[in-house]
C-alpha positions as CSV (number, residue, x, y, z in Angstrom):
1,X,24.9,-3.2,-5.4
2,X,24.2,0.6,-5.7
3,X,22.5,-0.1,-9.0
4,X,20.1,-2.5,-7.4
5,X,19.3,0.0,-4.6
6,X,18.7,2.7,-7.2
7,X,16.3,0.4,-9.1
8,X,14.4,-0.4,-5.8
9,X,14.2,3.3,-4.9
10,X,12.9,4.1,-8.4
11,X,10.3,1.4,-8.4
12,X,8.9,2.4,-4.9
13,X,9.1,6.1,-5.7
14,X,6.9,5.6,-8.8
15,X,4.1,4.4,-6.7
16,X,4.7,7.1,-4.1
17,X,4.2,9.7,-6.9
18,X,1.0,8.0,-8.1
19,X,-0.8,7.8,-4.8
20,X,-1.6,11.5,-4.4
21,X,-2.7,11.8,-8.0
22,X,-5.2,9.0,-7.8
23,X,-6.7,10.4,-4.6
24,X,-6.7,14.1,-5.6
25,X,-10.0,15.7,-5.1
26,X,-11.9,12.6,-4.1
27,X,-14.6,12.7,-1.4
28,X,-14.8,9.9,1.1
29,X,-17.8,8.5,-0.8
30,X,-15.9,8.6,-4.1
31,X,-12.9,6.9,-2.6
32,X,-15.1,4.2,-1.2
33,X,-17.1,3.7,-4.5
34,X,-16.8,0.2,-6.0
35,X,-17.8,-0.4,-9.6
36,X,-19.3,-3.7,-8.7
37,X,-20.3,-5.4,-5.4
38,X,-17.2,-7.6,-5.4
39,X,-14.8,-5.0,-6.6
40,X,-12.3,-3.0,-4.6
41,X,-12.5,0.8,-4.1
42,X,-9.8,3.3,-4.7
43,X,-9.6,3.9,-0.9
44,X,-9.3,0.2,-0.2
45,X,-6.6,-0.3,-2.8
46,X,-4.5,2.5,-1.6
47,X,-5.0,1.5,2.0
48,X,-4.1,-2.1,1.2
49,X,-1.0,-1.4,-0.9
50,X,0.3,0.9,1.9
51,X,-0.5,-1.7,4.6
52,X,1.4,-4.4,2.7
53,X,4.3,-2.0,2.2
54,X,4.3,-1.0,5.8
55,X,3.8,-4.6,7.2
56,X,6.3,-6.4,5.0
57,X,9.1,-3.8,5.1
58,X,8.8,-3.2,8.9
59,X,9.6,-6.9,9.3
60,X,12.7,-6.5,7.1
61,X,14.1,-3.3,8.6
62,X,13.1,-4.3,11.5
63,X,11.0,-1.4,12.8
64,X,7.6,-0.7,14.2
65,X,5.0,-0.3,11.5
66,X,4.2,3.3,10.6
67,X,0.6,2.3,11.0
68,X,1.1,2.0,14.8
69,X,4.2,4.1,15.4
70,X,2.7,7.3,13.9
71,X,-0.9,6.8,15.1
72,X,-2.5,6.0,11.7
73,X,-4.3,2.9,13.1
74,X,-6.2,5.2,15.5
75,X,-6.6,8.0,12.9
76,X,-8.2,5.8,10.4
77,X,-10.8,4.4,12.9
78,X,-11.5,1.3,10.8
79,X,-13.5,-1.6,12.1
80,X,-10.7,-4.0,11.4
81,X,-8.0,-5.6,13.5
82,X,-4.9,-3.3,13.6
83,X,-2.8,-6.1,12.1
84,X,-5.1,-6.4,9.1
85,X,-3.5,-5.6,5.7
86,X,-6.4,-6.4,3.5
87,X,-5.0,-9.7,2.3
88,X,-8.0,-12.0,1.4
89,X,-10.6,-9.4,2.2
90,X,-14.2,-10.3,1.4
91,X,-16.5,-7.6,-0.1
92,X,-18.0,-6.8,3.4
93,X,-14.4,-6.1,4.7
94,X,-13.5,-4.0,1.7
95,X,-16.7,-1.9,2.4
96,X,-15.3,-1.2,5.9
97,X,-12.4,0.8,4.5
98,X,-14.0,4.3,4.3
99,X,-11.5,7.0,5.0
100,X,-12.3,10.6,6.1
101,X,-10.5,12.7,5.2
102,X,-9.2,11.0,2.1
103,X,-5.9,12.9,2.5
104,X,-5.2,10.5,5.4
105,X,-4.5,7.8,2.8
106,X,-1.9,9.9,1.1
107,X,-0.4,11.0,4.4
108,X,-0.1,7.4,5.5
109,X,1.5,6.3,2.2
110,X,4.0,9.2,2.3
111,X,5.0,8.5,5.9
112,X,5.5,4.8,5.0
113,X,7.6,5.6,2.0
114,X,9.7,8.0,4.0
115,X,10.3,5.4,6.6
116,X,11.5,2.7,4.2
117,X,13.5,4.9,1.8
118,X,16.7,4.8,3.9
119,X,16.5,1.0,4.1
120,X,16.0,0.7,0.3
121,X,19.0,3.0,-0.3
122,X,21.4,0.9,1.8
123,X,20.1,-2.7,1.9
124,X,22.3,-5.5,0.8
125,X,22.4,-9.2,1.2
126,X,19.6,-9.8,-1.3
127,X,20.2,-13.6,-1.1
128,X,19.4,-13.7,2.6
129,X,16.4,-15.9,3.4
130,X,13.6,-13.8,5.1
131,X,10.7,-16.2,5.0
132,X,10.9,-20.0,5.3
133,X,7.1,-20.5,5.0
134,X,7.4,-20.9,1.3
135,X,9.0,-23.4,-1.0
136,X,11.5,-22.3,-2.0
137,X,12.1,-20.0,0.9
138,X,11.8,-16.3,0.1
139,X,15.0,-14.2,-0.1
140,X,15.3,-10.5,0.7
141,X,15.6,-9.6,-3.0
142,X,12.5,-11.6,-3.9
143,X,10.5,-10.0,-1.1
144,X,11.5,-6.5,-2.2
145,X,10.6,-7.2,-5.8
146,X,7.3,-8.9,-4.7
147,X,6.3,-5.9,-2.7
148,X,7.2,-3.5,-5.5
149,X,5.1,-5.7,-7.9
150,X,2.2,-5.7,-5.6
151,X,2.3,-1.9,-5.2
152,X,2.5,-1.4,-8.9
153,X,-0.5,-3.7,-9.6
154,X,-2.7,-2.1,-6.9
155,X,-1.9,1.5,-7.8
156,X,-2.8,0.6,-11.4
157,X,-6.1,-0.9,-10.3
158,X,-6.8,2.2,-8.3
159,X,-6.1,4.3,-11.4
160,X,-8.4,2.2,-13.4
161,X,-11.2,2.5,-10.8
162,X,-10.6,6.3,-10.8
163,X,-11.2,6.2,-14.6
164,X,-14.4,4.3,-14.2
165,X,-15.5,6.8,-11.5
166,X,-14.9,9.7,-13.8
167,X,-17.0,8.1,-16.5
168,X,-19.8,7.6,-14.1
169,X,-20.6,11.3,-14.1
170,X,-21.9,13.5,-11.3
171,X,-24.0,11.8,-8.6
């Protein structure tokens, strides 16, 4: 089991290391920039991946979401329901995720990673059913891998948008 825990810790830590780099030096306008009207911004992608991490793992721990427990919902001042994770957002909802200062995104992600790290280090019972809304029902192991996969995909998308932003040149 320790090997599985080590793999989970490594997978989640890789995203935690990438978040500050993708946000480094961005202004709020740059973080909110979208390469096309229906595309996601860097800020939205980092916010969304962190909200999914926070929401899904708070249910598993169980614990209060960092979003609420540490005051990030208030600090972000987004015109969205506090329960919103970004799942299924339309372009007009994506546009609402403008964060100032941008460092708040990195702070929220770091706080969420810090909160779940002890759980990932000790979790066992990977075959335990945690969500019966799906067929087949979702096990703890599948949920943890699914979240890790979602994080990796979204940070990769944010890095891609960051590359497009850098090719755009000065405003």
